[in-house]
Every structure is written in structure tokens, then in C-alpha cells.
C-alpha atoms as one frame of an Amber mdcrd trajectory, in Angstrom:
protein
  48.444 168.624 -32.958  51.189 167.415 -30.552  54.239 166.036 -32.214  54.675
 162.269 -32.726  57.010 161.704 -29.610  54.380 163.264 -27.559  51.733 161.207
 -28.947  53.575 158.054 -28.293  54.242 158.960 -24.668  50.815 159.698 -24.267
  49.890 156.048 -25.537  52.531 154.280 -23.208  51.142 156.463 -20.357  47.686
 155.690 -21.096  48.504 152.184 -21.212  49.874 152.249 -17.865  46.776 153.692
 -16.602  44.875 150.838 -18.012  47.014 148.215 -16.519  46.446 150.013 -13.208
  42.812 150.481 -13.697  41.914 146.824 -14.824  44.400 145.443 -12.239  43.040
 147.232  -9.348  39.210 147.154 -10.130  38.845 143.863 -11.772  41.809 141.370
 -11.468  42.703 141.872  -7.987  38.960 141.046  -6.930  39.406 137.252  -7.489
  42.450 137.104  -5.382  40.959 139.074  -2.392  37.357 137.779  -2.745  37.884
 134.749  -0.308  39.145 136.823   2.538  36.268 139.450   1.855  33.718 136.550
   2.211  35.324 135.226   5.140  35.357 138.597   6.959  31.793 139.479   6.279
  30.561 135.866   7.030  29.351 135.492   3.283  29.838 132.731   0.781  32.123
 133.395  -2.303  29.301 133.063  -4.587  27.460 135.840  -2.688  30.306 138.180
  -3.005  30.887 137.609  -6.898  27.099 137.825  -7.169  27.409 141.497  -5.569
  30.232 142.038  -8.175  28.078 140.995 -10.933  25.387 143.300  -9.796  27.807
 146.304  -9.732  28.716 145.062 -13.347  25.026 145.216 -14.557  24.640 148.759
 -12.858  27.712 150.151 -14.405  26.641 148.845 -17.975  23.414 151.073 -17.475
  25.791 154.093 -16.740  28.282 153.363 -19.578  26.141 155.355 -22.321  25.880
 158.366 -20.069  29.719 158.323 -19.315  30.389 158.084 -23.091  28.277 161.216
 -23.719  30.067 162.922 -21.034  33.354 162.044 -22.770  32.045 163.710 -25.929
  30.772 166.806 -24.174  33.342 167.551 -21.557  36.473 165.657 -22.997  37.844
 162.156 -22.003  40.686 163.596 -20.288  38.616 165.487 -17.906  36.260 162.574
 -17.477  39.408 160.235 -16.786  40.926 162.743 -14.459  37.612 162.916 -12.230
  37.697 159.124 -12.528  40.867 158.661 -11.140  39.750 160.530  -8.076  36.584
 158.626  -8.156  38.198 155.088  -8.361  40.668 155.956  -5.419  37.837 156.911
  -3.209  35.799 153.926  -4.293  38.639 151.597  -3.452  39.183 153.562  -0.104
  35.604 153.132   0.865  35.541 149.427   0.145  38.481 149.155   2.237  36.929
 150.737   5.268  33.353 149.449   4.785  32.214 148.362   8.305  29.483 145.990
   6.715  27.801 144.226   3.944  25.523 147.089   2.856  28.381 149.520   2.892
  30.659 146.931   1.054  28.108 146.343  -1.743  27.699 150.139  -2.112  31.585
 150.544  -2.468  31.513 147.736  -4.941  28.909 149.799  -7.162  30.870 152.893
  -6.630  33.975 150.904  -8.058  32.080 149.949 -11.235  30.705 153.168 -11.922
  34.129 154.840 -11.556  35.441 152.149 -14.063  33.239 153.898 -16.810  35.337
 157.019 -16.551  39.037 155.535 -16.545  38.876 151.978 -18.756  38.917 151.196
 -22.247  35.876 153.190 -23.398  37.117 156.415 -21.961  40.663 155.508 -23.169
  39.769 155.070 -26.682  37.892 158.236 -26.727  40.961 160.058 -25.269  43.103
 158.607 -28.114  40.804 160.226 -30.608  40.528 163.663 -28.833  44.160 164.317
 -28.416  44.554 164.173 -31.966  46.201 160.814 -32.922  46.449 160.795 -36.557
  45.836 156.911 -37.021  43.715 156.261 -33.871  42.858 152.692 -34.836  46.505
 151.619 -34.799  47.038 153.685 -31.397  43.979 151.656 -29.942  45.669 148.376
 -30.846  48.853 149.261 -29.314  46.904 150.431 -26.155  45.171 147.006 -25.842
  48.551 145.286 -26.358  49.832 147.275 -23.458  46.872 146.766 -21.199  46.810
 143.197 -21.935  49.491 142.613 -19.452  47.236 143.718 -16.449  46.370 140.318
 -15.382  49.843 138.996 -15.849  51.031 141.720 -13.517  48.334 142.263 -10.958
  47.365 138.551 -10.288  50.883 137.704  -8.770  51.210 141.512  -7.429  47.854
 140.965  -5.558  48.783 137.642  -4.295  52.105 138.810  -2.990  50.795 141.980
  -1.373  47.937 139.811   0.187  50.589 137.549   1.800  51.654 140.220   4.207
  48.767 142.687   4.024  44.860 142.368   4.542  42.447 142.803   1.673  41.633
 146.355   3.201  45.323 147.370   3.239  45.828 146.143  -0.325  42.858 148.205
  -1.516  43.975 151.076   0.364  47.381 150.847  -1.404  45.629 150.419  -4.783
  43.647 153.605  -3.880  46.908 155.377  -3.520  48.451 153.942  -6.804  45.373
 155.591  -8.626  45.857 158.890  -7.031  49.768 158.893  -7.304  50.120 157.682
 -10.866  46.873 157.710 -12.977  45.619 160.993 -11.758  48.696 163.178 -13.049
  48.798 161.132 -16.496  45.003 161.710 -17.014  45.351 165.479 -15.952  48.402
 165.752 -18.726  45.887 163.856 -21.193  43.369 166.689 -20.375  45.692 169.243
 -21.224  46.715 167.481 -24.603  43.279 167.249 -25.670  42.394 170.911 -24.795
  45.507 171.879 -26.927  44.385 169.790 -29.889  40.678 171.232 -29.563  42.163
 174.834 -29.925  44.287 173.966 -32.755  43.828 175.846 -35.971  41.732 173.907
 -38.495  44.607 173.007 -40.715  46.233 171.362 -37.516  43.319 169.285 -36.866
  42.767 165.729 -37.760  39.648 165.308 -40.079  36.544 164.589 -38.278  35.802
 161.545 -40.518  38.384 159.292 -42.045  37.724 158.731 -45.584  34.899 156.587
 -46.392  34.374 156.072 -42.555  30.695 157.252 -41.945  27.774 154.980 -43.279
  24.942 156.473 -45.284  22.230 157.285 -42.717  19.874 154.621 -44.097  22.403
 152.008 -43.257  23.626 153.524 -40.121  20.889 152.726 -37.810  20.906 148.883
 -38.796  24.677 148.666 -38.737  24.725 150.206 -35.036  21.988 147.851 -33.829
  23.999 144.824 -35.409  27.096 146.148 -33.874  25.371 146.246 -30.260  24.215
 142.726 -30.986  27.499 141.454 -31.795  29.362 143.088 -29.003  26.256 141.537
 -26.512  27.034 138.174 -27.784  30.810 138.409 -27.490  30.252 139.745 -23.976
  28.061 136.817 -23.042  30.381 134.047 -24.380  33.680 135.603 -22.914  32.203
 136.250 -19.482  30.510 132.768 -19.331  33.568 130.806 -20.275  36.264 132.834
 -18.540  34.555 132.596 -15.182  33.956 129.020 -15.532  37.002 127.959 -17.801
  38.807 125.775 -15.147  35.866 123.918 -13.780  34.332 123.422 -17.366  37.595
 121.875 -18.783  37.768 119.568 -15.852  34.114 118.607 -16.164  35.011 117.830
 -19.748  37.499 115.136 -18.855  40.621 117.151 -18.770  41.098 116.931 -15.006
  43.793 118.945 -13.282  45.282 119.491 -17.014  42.442 121.985 -17.503  44.321
 124.495 -14.994  47.512 124.143 -17.017  45.673 124.677 -20.249  43.740 127.871
 -19.015  47.034 129.669 -18.360  47.714 129.812 -22.181  44.599 132.192 -22.573
  46.573 135.503 -21.522  49.431 134.954 -23.764  47.119 134.276 -26.722  45.467
 137.423 -26.252  48.555 139.408 -26.292  49.758 137.354 -29.341  46.709 138.332
 -31.268  47.025 142.045 -30.492  50.765 141.772 -31.445  49.867 140.016 -34.600
  47.247 142.557 -35.700  49.487 145.366 -34.680  52.212 144.059 -37.057  50.172
 142.631 -40.059  46.679 143.902 -39.633  47.294 147.693 -40.521  45.321 147.324
 -43.922  42.564 144.983 -42.560  39.233 146.626 -42.355  37.877 146.681 -38.764
  34.656 145.240 -40.115  36.436 142.025 -41.240  38.521 141.936 -37.994  35.315
 141.926 -36.104  34.047 138.753 -38.304  37.390 137.096 -37.448  37.392 137.806
 -33.970  33.815 136.460 -33.560  34.697 133.330 -35.765  37.774 132.443 -33.771
  35.424 132.521 -30.580  32.991 130.194 -32.144  35.775 127.779 -33.654  37.440
 127.483 -30.259  34.273 126.537 -28.459  33.527 124.037 -31.366  36.923 122.546
 -31.135  36.596 122.048 -27.451  33.435 120.148 -27.906  34.491 118.129 -30.942
  37.692 116.902 -29.433  37.016 116.454 -25.756  38.710 115.002 -23.459  41.870
 115.122 -26.075  44.454 117.492 -24.434  45.650 118.840 -27.828  42.213 119.716
 -28.675  41.820 121.626 -25.352  45.173 123.609 -26.156  43.811 124.413 -29.616
  40.617 125.875 -27.933  42.504 127.841 -25.666  44.523 129.345 -28.340  41.717
 130.143 -30.738  39.424 131.514 -27.803  42.435 133.597 -26.492  43.236 135.097
 -29.878  39.505 135.930 -30.450  39.163 137.544 -27.100  42.426 139.730 -27.781
  40.815 140.771 -31.159  37.472 141.595 -29.585  39.115 144.124 -27.254  40.594
 145.944 -30.242  37.259 145.825 -32.397  35.251 147.203 -29.529  37.226 150.613
 -30.036  38.029 150.526 -33.683  34.590 149.252 -35.295  32.525 152.225 -34.036
  35.227 154.576 -35.263  35.261 153.093 -38.835  31.725 152.953 -39.181  30.653
 156.197 -37.909  33.738 158.398 -37.605  35.000 160.768 -34.698  31.637 162.710
 -34.397  29.723 161.206 -31.398  32.248 158.591 -31.082  32.305 158.593 -27.140
  28.370 158.117 -27.019  28.513 155.077 -29.519  31.350 153.587 -27.562  29.424
 153.859 -24.253  26.551 152.060 -25.917  28.842 149.345 -27.190  30.434 149.091
 -23.713  26.909 148.751 -22.164  25.762 145.958 -24.395  28.890 144.035 -23.487
  28.778 144.599 -19.811  24.914 143.912 -19.641  25.369 140.560 -20.928  28.631
 139.907 -19.171  26.941 140.614 -15.993  24.426 137.589 -15.946  26.361 135.295
 -18.250  28.126 133.262 -15.662  24.998 132.598 -13.686  23.225 131.607 -17.030
  25.743 128.968 -17.856  25.760 127.731 -14.425  22.125 127.447 -14.396  22.215
 125.675 -17.856  24.950 123.150 -16.664  22.765 122.385 -13.543  19.645 121.717
 -15.636  21.477 119.719 -18.540  25.020 118.435 -19.283  28.059 120.364 -19.765
  28.354 119.627 -23.465  24.917 120.697 -24.322  25.327 124.059 -22.366  28.605
 124.714 -24.416  26.628 123.956 -27.566  24.337 126.650 -26.644  27.263 129.028
 -26.376  28.444 127.918 -29.767  25.131 129.043 -31.155  25.449 132.513 -29.429
  29.001 132.863 -30.490  27.714 132.239 -34.204  25.047 134.834 -33.938  27.875
 137.361 -33.405  29.478 136.179 -36.588  26.266 136.641 -38.221  25.905 140.119
 -36.833  29.310 141.227 -38.012  29.000 139.486 -41.308  25.681 141.478 -41.884
  27.467 144.654 -41.410  30.218 143.770 -43.841  27.520 143.224 -46.490  25.996
 146.506 -45.659  29.304 148.240 -46.232  29.865 146.245 -49.315  26.612 147.220
 -50.541  27.157 150.928 -50.027  30.594 150.705 -51.778  29.033 149.062 -54.933
  26.323 151.883 -54.859  28.991 154.695 -54.783  30.972 152.853 -57.568  27.872
 152.688 -59.527  27.308 156.366 -59.439  30.932 157.489 -60.322  33.102 156.120
 -57.492  36.536 154.594 -58.106  37.378 150.985 -58.593  39.256 151.011 -55.140
  36.330 152.148 -53.291  34.211 149.114 -54.438  36.819 146.698 -53.505
């Protein structure tokens, strides 16, 4: 196993690639979309619709990408993904018409399955980090600054460059920085794979894997919980500013929305400092509960401005924890074996619902009131709380069975 200083460098380097990956593939798009729409003679809604269709296609590919990460190694997958990301960005930059533009967007979203969180979490496990759950938390904390950095960076670049030139620059960034880092991680994971059995981290953490009879129900409940969270987060984040304005907050809604990013980062920092002993099943319940509480607070206090601040705080905290749980919960429930495949399915569940959530919320708001539409989201978010709570009950029942047949009191706690 690599020494701790090398592993720390690997997490920071991986965090840098996540900032670049999310910044170039996602956060830059909203800044550049108006210029894209004007050049191709399209509405902005059509351009974002093309992105949503690409996200949907990416969700279908995520389980395959996860299986490949297990089979060939996440480091190798991410190295190939860096090249694919650069090529996709370059193709988008030189696309002559609408069809090639949409095909390039599709290529970008497929490439994202190889380089973003799901692949990065598997890489952390495969390079032999002794406490991967804590390292996943560190990674999400670092990557949480992607929007903070790339929204202003993209805007500054676009002031002097066309959107095509910006994308070409971002393609070079993926080749020049992400590719060497991912190639280095590939070598680290190979070194760990060839280590002696005594040097390797155990395949399953103590008590990680569920009993097979409870494993499948827990897996399906986990996918349901991630799907509901993906739906709620995508629907709200796309519509947050107009939503808060429609609920009577006016222009203050824009200022309130800016607190979302800091709240996300704060939740990850708090969890990193104080959540070391907290089970990830319980963290999943807390994250889903914060999303539900945030939406409920917005509805019950509108148009009271302090209530809106509390909504963004709770919702941001829940979103930040959701990013962590997406990587740590499958590891805690099922262990390291087949981790990439399970993570791929979890990512697919989130992306699938995220792809059409903004349109679903817009449709509901057009047919009924904004408040009624948000109450529907509260119910969806509460479903996630129920799903993760059911997993916690399954684990508690299993511990009690183990204790009854001779386990220790600590195992039943």
C-alpha cells in the first residue's frame, strides 16, 4: 500500500481533476448556453433540453462504466476518460451545426461517466486508502469549489473569447492536467493490486456486507432513495431563482440562492470534522431529512425572507451530505467487492430522475400553483427519508440477529 503522504497527494490531485471535470463539463454550460443558442438559432430552452437528453443517455451508460471500473481499474478508466472528455469538448467547439452540436453534448455526458465522482470514488478504494469513506468526504469537500471557481472563470474567459474558444481551452485543461494525474493514479492502483496479501486493505470492512437476504431489498431501497434525491435536487437547483421570486421574495431570491454553495461546502466540512463515527446509513437519513425540511420551511414561511435563508441553508446542507452518501453508503452496505458496479447503478438512478426533473416541475407549475408543485416535491423528498430509514431498520435487525446468536453488545448498538 502507498504511504500516507502519497495517498494524501492522490486525494488532493483527484480533487483537482474533479473541480476541472465538473467545471468544464457542467458548470460552464449555463454561462455559455445563451451564446450557443444564439449562434445555432435556437432557444435557450432547446439547448438545455439537449443537455437533459444527454444526461439521460449518460444515466443509461453509468452502470456499464461502473462495471468497467471494477474490471479494468478506475485509474485506467479515468485516464481514457480524460482523453474522451477533451475530444468531446473539442468536437463541441468545432461543431458546424445543430446535429453535430447535440452529438458532441452526448459525447461529453458519456465521457463524464469515466471521470467524475463515481469513477473517482472507485479509484479511492482501488489505490488502497485505509479509510475510504473519510477520503471520499475529503474529495467532495475539495470538489465542492468547482462552481465557485468555474462560474466566474468561465464568465471572465467568455468576456474575451467565444464559447468555442473557451471549450477548446477547457479541452486542453483536461489533457494537460487531468490526464497526467489519472495516469499516475492508474499506476498507484496497479501497485496496490500487486501488493502482498498482508499489505492489502481487507476487501470488506468489519460488518460492512449485509446478509444476502437483506442485500437485495437494501440495494433497491438505496436506488430509490438516490433517485428521489436526484429528482428533488435537480428540480430545485434549475428553478431556484424563479421559484423564490414566484413565492414573493422578488429580487432577494437571487441573493438567497448564492448561499447554497457555501452551505454545501459547510456540510461536508462539518461531516469531515465531526462525523467520523456516524454510520453512513444514518447520514443518508439526515441528508434526505434536511432536503425535506428545507422545502417544508420554504413553503411554511413564504414570503418571509429569514425563512428563505433557512431553506437555502437546510437544502444546501442536505445536498452537500448527499454527495458524500452517494459514495460511502454503497461501500458501507456491501463492501469493496463490486463497488464500481453498484456505484454505477446508484449514479444511474440519480441521473435518470435528474434528467427530467426540471421539466416535470415546470409542467406542474404550469398546471397548478407553485406552492402545490413544491408540496409534491416535499412528498418525493420524504419518500427518500423513508427509503433510507428502511435500510437503517434492516441493518438494525441484522445486528440484533447476530447479537442473539452470540455477537458482542457493540455489534447490536
